[in-house]
C-alpha positions in Angstrom: 0.0 0.0 0.0 1.3 3.5 -1.0 -0.4 6.6 0.4 0.5 9.9 -1.1 0.0 13.2 0.7 -0.7 16.5 -1.0 -2.2 19.7 0.2 -1.8 23.3 1.2 1.0 24.7 3.4 0.2 24.0 7.1 -2.5 21.5 6.3 -0.9 18.7 8.3 1.1 16.7 5.8 4.1 16.3 8.1 1.9 15.4 11.0 0.0 12.8 8.9 3.3 11.3 7.6 4.7 11.0 11.2 1.4 9.5 12.3 1.4 6.8 9.6 5.1 6.1 10.4 4.1 5.2 13.9 1.6 2.8 12.3 4.4 1.0 10.5 4.5 2.9 7.2 7.9 3.7 5.7 8.0 7.5 5.0 9.5 9.4 2.1 9.1 12.9 0.8 9.6 14.0 -2.8 11.2 17.0 -1.3 14.0 14.8 -0.1 15.1 14.3 -3.7 15.2 18.1 -4.2 17.1 18.6 -1.0 19.7 16.2 -2.1 20.2 18.2 -5.4 20.4 21.4 -3.5 23.0 20.0 -1.1 25.1 18.8 -4.1 24.9 22.4 -5.5 25.6 23.9 -2.0 22.3 25.8 -2.0 20.2 26.4 1.2 16.9 24.4 1.3 14.6 27.3 1.7 11.1 27.5 0.2 12.1 29.4 -2.9 15.1 27.1 -3.7 13.0 24.0 -3.1 10.4 25.2 -5.6 12.9 26.4 -8.2 15.0 23.2 -8.0 11.9 21.0 -8.1 10.8 22.9 -11.3 14.2 22.5 -12.8 14.4 18.8 -12.2 10.9 18.2 -13.6 11.7 20.4 -16.7 15.0 18.7 -17.5 14.2 15.1 -16.5 10.4 14.9 -16.9 7.5 16.0 -14.7 7.4 12.6 -12.8 11.1 12.4 -12.0 10.8 13.0 -8.3 8.3 10.2 -7.9 10.3 7.9 -10.1 13.4 8.3 -8.0 11.5 7.7 -4.8 9.8 4.6 -6.3 13.2 2.9 -6.7 13.3 2.5 -2.9 10.0 0.6 -2.8 9.7 -3.1 -1.7 6.6 -5.1 -2.3 6.2 -6.2 1.3 6.1 -2.7 2.9 3.6 0.1 3.2 4.7 3.6 2.3 3.5 7.2 2.8 4.9 9.7 0.3 4.8 13.5 1.2 5.2 16.6 -0.9 3.4 15.5 -4.1 2.9 18.6 -6.1 2.4 17.5 -9.8 -0.2 15.2 -11.3 2.5 13.4 -13.3 4.0 12.4 -9.9 0.6 10.9 -8.9 0.3 8.9 -12.1 3.8 7.6 -11.8 3.1 6.4 -8.2 -0.2 4.8 -9.3 1.9 2.6 -11.7 3.7 1.2 -8.7 0.7 -0.7 -7.4 -1.9 -0.1 -4.7 -1.7 3.7 -4.5 -4.1 6.3 -3.0 -3.7 10.1 -2.9 -4.9 11.9 0.3 -5.5 15.6 0.0 -5.2 17.7 3.2 -6.6 21.1 3.6 -7.6 23.7 6.3 -8.9 27.3 6.3 -6.2 29.8 5.4 -6.1 31.6 8.8 -5.7 28.3 10.7 -2.9 27.2 8.4 -1.2 30.6 8.7 -1.2 30.4 12.5 0.4 26.9 12.3 3.1 28.1 9.9 3.8 31.1 12.3 3.9 28.8 15.3 6.5 26.4 13.8 8.7 29.3 12.8 11.8 28.9 10.7 13.3 30.7 7.7 10.2 29.9 5.6 7.8 31.8 7.9 5.8 34.6 6.1 5.9 38.1 7.5 2.1 38.5 7.4 -1.1 36.7 6.6 -1.4 38.7 3.4 2.1 37.6 2.3 1.2 34.0 3.2 -1.9 34.1 1.0 -0.1 35.9 -1.9 2.8 33.4 -1.7 0.5 30.5 -1.7 -1.5 31.8 -4.7 1.7 32.0 -6.8 2.4 28.3 -6.1 -1.0 26.8 -6.9 -0.5 26.4 -10.6 1.6 27.2 -13.7 1.2 27.0 -17.4 4.3 24.8 -17.5 3.3 21.1 -16.9 6.8 20.5 -15.3 6.3 23.1 -12.6 4.2 22.8 -9.4 0.6 22.1 -10.3 -1.1 21.9 -6.9 -4.7 22.5 -8.0 -4.4 19.8 -10.7 -2.7 17.5 -8.3 -5.5 17.9 -5.7 -8.0 17.0 -8.4 -6.4 13.5 -8.6 -7.0 12.9 -4.9 -9.0 9.8 -3.7 -10.0 11.4 -0.4 -9.8 14.8 1.3 -9.5 15.6 5.0 -10.1 19.1 6.3 -7.8 19.5 9.2 -9.5 22.3 11.2 -9.9 20.6 14.6 -7.8 19.0 17.2 -4.6 17.0 16.6 -6.4 13.9 18.0 -9.4 14.3 15.6 -7.0 14.8 12.7 -4.9 11.7 13.5 -8.1 9.7 13.9 -9.3 10.8 10.5 -6.0 9.8 8.9 -6.2 6.4 10.6 -9.7 5.8 9.4 -8.9 6.7 5.8 -5.8 4.5 5.8 -7.6 1.6 7.4 -10.4 1.8 4.9 -7.9 1.7 2.0 -5.9 -1.1 3.5 -8.9 -3.3 4.2 -10.0 -2.8 0.6 -6.6 -3.5 -0.9 -6.6 -5.9 -3.8 -4.8 -9.2 -3.6 -3.6 -11.2 -6.6 -5.9 -14.1 -7.6 -4.6 -17.7 -7.3 -3.6 -17.9 -11.0 -1.6 -14.6 -10.8 -0.1 -15.7 -7.5 1.3 -19.0 -8.8 2.3 -17.5 -12.1 4.4 -14.8 -10.3 6.1 -17.6 -8.3 6.8 -19.3 -11.6 8.5 -16.1 -12.8 10.8 -16.2 -9.8 11.6 -19.9 -10.4 12.6 -19.0 -14.0 15.4 -16.9 -12.6 17.1 -20.2 -11.7 17.2 -21.4 -15.3 20.7 -21.8 -16.8 19.5 -21.9 -20.4 21.2 -19.4 -22.6 18.3 -19.1 -25.1 15.3 -18.5 -22.9 14.5 -18.7 -19.1 11.2 -20.7 -18.6 9.7 -22.2 -15.4 6.8 -24.3 -14.4 5.0 -24.8 -11.1 2.7 -27.7 -10.4 0.0 -27.0 -7.9 -2.6 -29.2 -6.3 -5.3 -28.0 -3.9 -3.5 -24.6 -3.9 -0.3 -26.2 -2.7 2.9 -26.2 -4.7 4.0 -29.8 -5.2 6.8 -29.4 -7.7 8.7 -26.7 -9.6 11.0 -26.9 -12.7 13.0 -24.7 -15.0 14.6 -25.4 -18.4 18.2 -26.6 -18.5 20.4 -29.6 -19.1 19.7 -33.0 -17.4 20.9 -33.9 -14.0 24.7 -34.5 -14.0 25.3 -32.8 -17.3 27.2 -29.4 -17.4 24.7 -26.5 -17.2 23.7 -24.9 -20.4 25.5 -21.7 -19.6 28.6 -23.8 -18.8 28.7 -25.2 -22.3 26.4 -28.1 -21.7 24.1 -27.6 -24.7 25.6 -27.1 -28.2 22.4 -25.6 -29.7 22.0 -22.9 -27.0 25.8 -22.2 -26.9 25.7 -21.6 -30.7 22.8 -19.2 -30.2 20.9 -21.0 -33.0 18.1 -19.2 -34.8 14.7 -19.7 -33.2 13.1 -22.9 -34.4 16.3 -24.3 -35.9 18.7 -27.1 -34.8 16.2 -28.4 -32.2 17.6 -31.9 -32.6 20.8 -30.6 -31.0 19.2 -29.1 -27.9 20.1 -31.0 -24.7 18.0 -28.8 -22.4 14.9 -30.3 -20.8 11.8 -28.0 -20.8 10.4 -26.5 -17.6 7.1 -28.4 -17.9 8.9 -31.7 -18.4 11.3 -31.0 -15.4 8.4 -30.0 -13.1 6.6 -33.3 -13.8 9.7 -35.4 -13.7 10.8 -33.8 -10.4 7.4 -34.8 -8.8 7.9 -38.4 -10.1 11.4 -38.5 -8.8 10.1 -37.8 -5.3 7.0 -40.1 -5.8 4.4 -37.4 -5.9 1.3 -37.8 -8.1 0.4 -34.8 -10.3 -3.0 -36.3 -11.3 -5.6 -33.6 -11.3 -3.1 -30.8 -10.7 -2.7 -27.4 -12.4 0.6 -26.6 -14.2 1.6 -23.0 -14.3 4.2 -22.2 -17.0 5.7 -18.9 -18.0 5.6 -20.1 -21.7 2.9 -22.2 -23.2 4.0 -25.8 -23.7 5.5 -27.3 -26.8 4.0 -30.4 -28.4 6.3 -32.8 -26.6 5.6 -31.3 -23.2 1.9 -31.3 -24.0 2.0 -35.0 -24.5 3.8 -35.4 -21.2 1.2 -33.1 -19.5 -1.7 -35.1 -20.8 -0.3 -38.5 -19.9 0.7 -37.3 -16.4 -2.9 -36.5 -15.7 -2.5 -32.7 -15.4 -6.0 -31.3 -15.5 -5.3 -27.6 -16.2 -2.5 -25.6 -17.8 -2.1 -21.8 -17.2 0.5 -19.9 -19.2 1.9 -16.4 -19.4 3.2 -16.0 -23.0 2.7 -18.0 -26.2 5.2 -20.4 -27.5 5.7 -19.7 -31.2 4.8 -23.1 -32.5 1.9 -24.0 -30.1 -1.3 -24.4 -32.2 -1.0 -28.1 -32.5 -0.2 -28.4 -28.8 -3.2 -26.3 -27.9 -5.5 -28.3 -30.1 -4.2 -31.5 -28.5 -4.8 -30.2 -25.0 -8.4 -29.3 -26.0 -9.0 -32.8 -27.5 -7.6 -34.4 -24.3 -9.9 -32.3 -22.1 -7.1 -30.3 -20.4 -8.2 -26.8 -19.6 -5.9 -24.1 -21.0 -5.9 -20.5 -19.8 -3.7 -17.5 -20.3 -2.6 -15.5 -17.3 -0.8 -12.5 -18.7 1.7 -10.7 -16.4 3.7 -7.5 -17.1 
């Protein structure tokens, strides 16, 4: 889960970020990227420099650059809160990272001015009029690479008006975050096992293509396999397969290939350990070839789920249909 924070100056973004951090969220600010750039250029991180440097980075490297740099830090098993989102392209880049929601924070101008005055610092405005005038200049720009606060707020999934007590505000943030987290999507079983197959494929030593298969029964993995040379033979990437080492053109010299296919290996691995695959589902990152199809049918596999098409698979697909084996595509990015 990624929660982005946007809003007016003094609306409570820092408070909300600290509150979610106490709830276990990892916290980042897009302004951190700008501060790093200012430090490298030996410039003070005051409000004017932060705005100017942020606009420069977006102009030169694209309007989503700050979000893209922060996104490099993300891990799939953590929750994140991201502060200082000021451009709609940043929102769209973060939405591409998965389960993302944008929270817009606001409060009446006079209340926010008093908060800014109370916290002090070099960025404190000299008067309420200056505060309002300064804020109005920052709300939008004709340049899509500059701050676009109004356009960013229009992308928000929820708005909280922070005009009460600290306790009430933190309770509201908790309620919104909890609502989003309870409604978070989980991958379906086919996607879940296919993504596991993608990880298994990383173990493949084949020089031509990395393919993996996972055999599942009653939603339990009973066997995995990836393409490569047979047991006891030098690995493909160690010179074990003449076809792969010659980088033969696709579809040629197949009679010279010593690598076993992932589907074949997953079924044989189960047999090696005395495990029945009858009635199981086989997940494969590439649809099976004709030889693997015959092995799948005779092993009693009931269902095949694949990610990408094998180039020469129409005969194999027709044979699976004739044998009553369900075939389904589960596309992953």
